[in-house]
C-alpha positions in Angstrom: 1.9 -23.8 36.8 5.1 -22.2 38.1 4.8 -18.7 39.8 7.0 -17.1 37.1 4.9 -18.4 34.3 1.7 -17.3 36.2 3.2 -13.8 36.5 3.9 -13.7 32.7 0.4 -14.7 31.9 -1.0 -12.0 34.2 1.1 -9.3 32.6 0.1 -10.4 29.1 -3.6 -10.4 30.0 -3.3 -7.0 31.6 -1.7 -5.5 28.5 -4.3 -7.1 26.3 -7.1 -5.6 28.4 -5.5 -2.1 28.3 -5.1 -2.2 24.5 -8.6 -3.5 24.0 -10.1 -0.7 26.2 -8.0 1.8 24.4 -9.4 0.7 21.0 -13.0 0.6 22.4 -12.8 3.9 24.2 -11.1 5.8 21.4 -13.4 8.3 19.7 -14.8 7.3 16.3 -13.2 9.1 13.4 -16.2 8.6 11.1 -17.7 11.9 12.2 -14.8 13.8 10.5 -16.2 12.8 7.1 -19.4 14.7 7.8 -19.5 17.5 5.2 -16.9 16.0 3.0 -17.5 16.0 -0.8 -16.0 12.4 -0.7 -18.8 11.2 1.5 -22.0 9.7 0.2 -23.6 9.6 3.6 -26.7 11.8 4.3 -24.5 14.4 5.9 -21.9 14.3 3.1 -21.6 16.6 0.1 -20.8 14.2 -2.6 -24.0 14.8 -4.5 -23.6 18.6 -4.4 -20.0 18.2 -5.7 -21.3 16.1 -8.6 -24.0 18.8 -9.2 -21.3 21.5 -9.5 -19.3 19.4 -12.0 -22.4 18.6 -14.1 -23.1 22.3 -14.5 -19.5 22.9 -15.6 -18.3 24.8 -12.6 -14.6 24.4 -11.8 -14.3 23.3 -8.2 -11.1 22.1 -6.6 -10.8 19.9 -3.5 -8.2 21.7 -1.3 -6.1 19.1 0.6 -3.4 21.3 2.0 -3.0 23.4 5.1 -4.6 26.8 5.1 -1.3 28.6 5.0 -0.7 27.2 1.5 -3.5 29.4 0.2 -1.2 32.3 0.3 0.7 30.9 -2.6 -2.3 31.4 -5.0 -1.8 34.3 -7.4 -5.6 34.8 -8.0 -8.3 35.6 -5.4 -9.9 32.5 -3.9 -13.2 31.5 -2.6 -12.8 28.8 0.1 -15.8 26.7 1.2 -15.4 25.1 4.6 -18.1 22.6 5.7 -17.4 21.7 9.3 -18.3 18.2 10.7 -19.2 19.9 14.0 -20.5 23.3 14.9 -17.7 25.8 14.8 -17.4 29.0 16.8 -18.0 32.1 14.5 -14.4 33.2 15.0 -11.3 32.7 12.9 -7.5 33.0 13.4 -5.5 36.2 12.6 -3.9 34.6 9.6 -7.3 33.7 8.2 -8.5 37.2 8.8 -5.5 38.7 7.0 -6.0 36.3 4.1 -9.7 37.4 3.8 -8.7 41.1 4.0 -6.5 40.6 1.0 -9.6 40.1 -1.2 -10.5 36.5 -0.7 -13.8 35.0 0.4 -14.3 32.4 3.2 -17.6 30.5 3.4 -18.1 28.6 6.7 -21.1 26.2 7.0 -21.9 25.1 10.5 -21.2 27.9 13.0 -22.5 27.9 16.6 -25.1 30.5 17.4 -27.8 30.6 20.0 -31.0 28.4 19.7 -34.0 30.6 18.9 -37.7 30.1 19.2 -38.0 29.3 15.5 -39.4 26.0 14.2 -36.7 23.4 13.6 -37.7 22.7 10.0 -38.6 25.8 7.9 -38.6 26.9 4.3 -36.7 30.1 3.7 -37.3 32.3 0.7 -34.4 33.1 -1.6 -33.7 34.1 -5.3 -32.8 30.4 -5.9 -36.2 29.2 -4.6 -37.4 27.9 -1.3 -34.6 26.6 0.8 -35.2 23.9 3.4 -33.5 24.7 6.7 -33.5 22.3 9.7 -32.0 24.1 12.7 -33.3 26.5 15.4 -30.0 28.4 15.6 -30.1 32.0 14.4 -27.8 35.0 14.3 -29.8 37.7 16.0 -27.4 40.6 16.6 -26.8 41.6 13.0 -28.3 44.1 10.6 -30.8 42.9 8.0 -28.8 44.1 5.1 -26.1 41.6 5.9 -28.5 38.6 6.1 -28.5 36.4 3.0 -31.1 34.0 4.4 -33.2 34.3 7.5 -36.5 35.1 9.2 -37.8 37.2 12.0 -35.8 35.2 14.5 -32.5 36.1 12.9 -30.1 35.1 10.2 -29.3 31.6 9.0 -26.8 32.7 6.4 -25.1 36.1 6.7 -21.8 37.9 5.7 -19.2 40.0 7.4 -16.9 42.3 5.5 -13.2 42.1 6.2 -11.1 44.6 4.2 -11.3 43.8 0.5 -12.8 40.4 1.2 -15.7 38.9 3.2 -16.7 35.9 5.4 -20.1 34.2 4.9 -21.4 32.2 7.8 -24.2 29.5 8.0 -25.7 28.1 11.2 -26.4 24.8 9.4 -23.7 22.6 8.1 -26.3 20.7 6.0 -27.3 23.5 3.6 -26.8 21.3 0.5 -26.0 17.9 2.1 -26.8 14.6 0.4 -30.0 14.3 2.5 -31.4 17.3 0.5 -31.1 15.9 -3.0 -34.9 16.2 -3.4 -34.5 20.0 -2.7 -32.5 21.1 -5.7 -33.1 24.7 -4.7 -30.7 24.0 -1.8 -28.1 22.8 -4.2 -28.6 25.8 -6.4 -28.5 28.3 -3.5 -25.1 27.1 -2.3 -23.9 27.1 -5.9 -24.9 30.7 -6.3 -23.3 31.5 -2.9 -19.9 30.2 -3.8 -20.0 31.7 -7.3 -17.7 34.7 -6.9 -16.7 36.1 -10.3 -13.0 36.0 -11.1 -12.1 33.8 -8.1 -10.8 30.2 -7.9 -13.3 28.0 -6.1 -11.8 25.6 -3.5 -13.7 23.2 -1.1 -11.7 22.5 2.0 -11.1 18.7 2.4 -8.0 19.2 4.6 -10.3 19.8 7.6 -11.8 16.3 6.9 -8.4 14.6 7.0 -7.7 14.4 3.3 -4.2 15.4 2.3 -2.2 15.5 -0.9 0.7 13.0 -1.2 3.4 15.7 -0.8 1.7 17.0 2.4 1.6 13.5 3.9 5.2 13.0 3.1 6.3 16.3 4.6 4.3 15.5 7.8 5.9 12.0 8.1 2.8 10.1 7.2 4.0 8.8 3.9 4.5 5.3 5.2 3.1 3.0 7.9 5.9 3.8 10.4 5.3 7.5 10.2 1.6 6.9 10.7 2.1 4.6 13.7 4.5 7.2 15.3 1.6 9.7 15.4 -1.1 7.4 16.8 -1.8 6.5 20.5 -1.0 2.9 19.7 2.7 3.7 19.2 3.6 4.0 22.9 1.7 0.8 23.6 3.6 -1.1 20.9 6.9 0.2 22.3 6.0 -1.1 25.8 5.0 -4.5 24.4 8.2 -4.7 22.4 10.3 -3.9 25.5 8.4 -6.5 27.6 8.9 -9.2 25.0 12.6 -8.3 24.7 13.0 -8.7 28.5 11.2 -12.1 28.4 13.3 -13.4 25.6 16.5 -12.2 27.3 15.4 -14.0 30.5 14.9 -17.2 28.5 11.2 -17.3 29.5 8.8 -18.9 27.0 5.1 -18.1 27.0 4.2 -21.8 27.0 7.2 -23.1 29.0 10.4 -24.9 27.8 10.0 -26.3 24.4 10.0 -30.1 24.4 10.4 -32.2 21.2 8.4 -35.4 20.8 10.0 -38.5 19.4 7.7 -39.6 16.7 7.8 -43.4 16.1 8.7 -44.5 12.6 5.7 -46.1 11.0 6.1 -49.1 8.7 3.0 -49.1 6.7 3.4 -52.7 5.5 3.9 -54.1 9.0 1.0 -52.0 10.3 -1.3 -53.3 7.5 -0.2 -56.9 8.0 -0.8 -56.7 11.8 -4.2 -55.1 11.3 -5.2 -57.8 8.7 -4.0 -60.6 10.9 -6.1 -59.2 13.8 -9.2 -59.2 11.7 -8.6 -62.7 10.3 -7.9 -64.0 13.8 -11.1 -62.5 15.2 -13.1 -64.0 12.3 -11.3 -67.3 12.7 -10.6 -67.4 8.9 -7.7 -69.8 9.1 -8.7 -71.4 5.7 -8.2 -68.0 4.0 -4.8 -67.7 5.7 -3.8 -71.2 4.6 -4.8 -70.5 1.0 -3.0 -67.1 0.7 0.1 -67.9 2.7 0.4 -71.3 1.0 0.5 -69.7 -2.5 3.1 -67.2 -1.3 5.2 -70.0 0.3 5.0 -72.0 -2.9 6.2 -69.0 -4.9 9.1 -68.5 -2.6 10.1 -72.1 -2.8 9.9 -72.0 -6.6 12.2 -69.0 -6.7 14.6 -70.8 -4.4 14.7 -73.7 -6.8 15.1 -71.4 -9.8 11.7 -72.2 -11.3 10.3 -68.6 -11.9 7.6 -66.6 -10.3 4.5 -68.2 -11.7 2.7 -70.9 -9.8 3.5 -74.4 -11.2 1.4 -77.5 -10.9 2.1 -79.6 -7.8 3.7 -82.6 -9.6 6.3 -80.4 -11.4 7.2 -78.6 -8.2 7.5 -81.9 -6.3 9.7 -83.5 -8.9 12.0 -80.4 -9.0 12.1 -80.4 -5.2 13.2 -84.1 -5.1 15.8 -83.7 -7.8 17.5 -80.6 -6.4 17.3 -81.3 -2.7 17.3 -85.1 -2.5 14.5 -85.0 0.0 11.4 -87.2 -0.1 8.2 -86.2 -1.8 6.1 -86.8 1.3 7.4 -83.8 3.1 6.3 -81.3 0.4 3.1 -83.1 -0.3 2.1 -82.9 3.3 2.1 -79.1 3.4 0.6 -78.7 -0.1 -2.3 -81.0 0.6 -3.3 -78.8 3.6 -4.2 -76.0 1.0 -6.5 -78.4 -0.8 -8.7 -79.3 2.2 -10.5 -75.9 2.3 -11.4 -76.1 5.9 -10.8 -74.2 9.0 -8.0 -75.5 11.3 -7.1 -74.6 14.8 -4.5 -72.0 15.6 -2.2 -74.7 16.9 -2.5 -76.6 13.6 -1.9 -73.4 11.7 1.3 -72.6 13.6 2.6 -76.2 13.0 1.8 -75.9 9.3 3.8 -72.6 9.0 6.7 -74.2 10.9 6.8 -77.1 8.3 6.9 -74.5 5.5 9.8 -72.8 7.2 11.7 -76.1 7.5 11.1 -76.9 3.8 12.3 -73.4 2.7 15.5 -73.9 4.6 16.0 -77.3 3.0 15.4 -75.8 -0.4 18.0 -73.1 0.0 20.4 -74.8 2.4 22.3 -76.9 -0.2 22.5 -74.2 -2.9 
């Protein structure tokens, strides 16, 4: 292998390893679906969303940026179910939106781990609620706690102007895993039921976007998507490398060479194969019989006597009349076919030569 070709192979292998490691080491995006109403996994909320629809509650999946909520003319209750624990703080624009009279419900906020049991049943007007977390909000007055115990609050509220924010330390308050605890489903349904307000569940934080949002963000097609992924720079580098290799007239597998394919004559190949088999089997009697019939037909055609085998005497008479040759020559080769015995290869060659001589005499004077 030439040194230039070896270098190309090394570069190609290195690039392949880099891309493979990038794909393997990239963080999994499946966690983002945790808490989504589209998810049927144990940590999803697909069952609760169906529960809300069955009871006739109008609930809308919000798939736009938070800023778009300002365009709503009616007060809104927005439910956010985070896939990972979220710090109990929010941005200034979120705070201003809440102060305007809206309600923000955040499931899955990070609080300290208390001495409480991991799995507890909490009393509520909706029934006993199964809670599986040790995290509690301790520094808060009891009148703000919706759900909790002596270790602190699991669900609580904070007033902000004309609106309020409701926090929950567990993101799994009514997850699919709690379908056997309908009181959990009912509790969250009562929590989000704010009279006179539109009810939205935030799917934008789980990566779901309306078509117009994807288009405006340049993700309406495959090229826009690739432009915003880590693979895009790698694809550009590969493209540049390939362009340089093509420009330098280097081929991955060396210079192309065309192979001259021999033209196959099926008839010739078949005859040669059959001859080899007959020769090995020493079946000269079969060769004499078959070749003799074909030679007789060719001679008949040369004499203008059709393509069906005639009896020997008719052929001999026609031969003598049209060529003026003696009967003995033709009888000699025809009688060889009647003997039905094996002959030597030398005798076979001599017999074929005599047929060739007769064919020339039969066509030479015409």
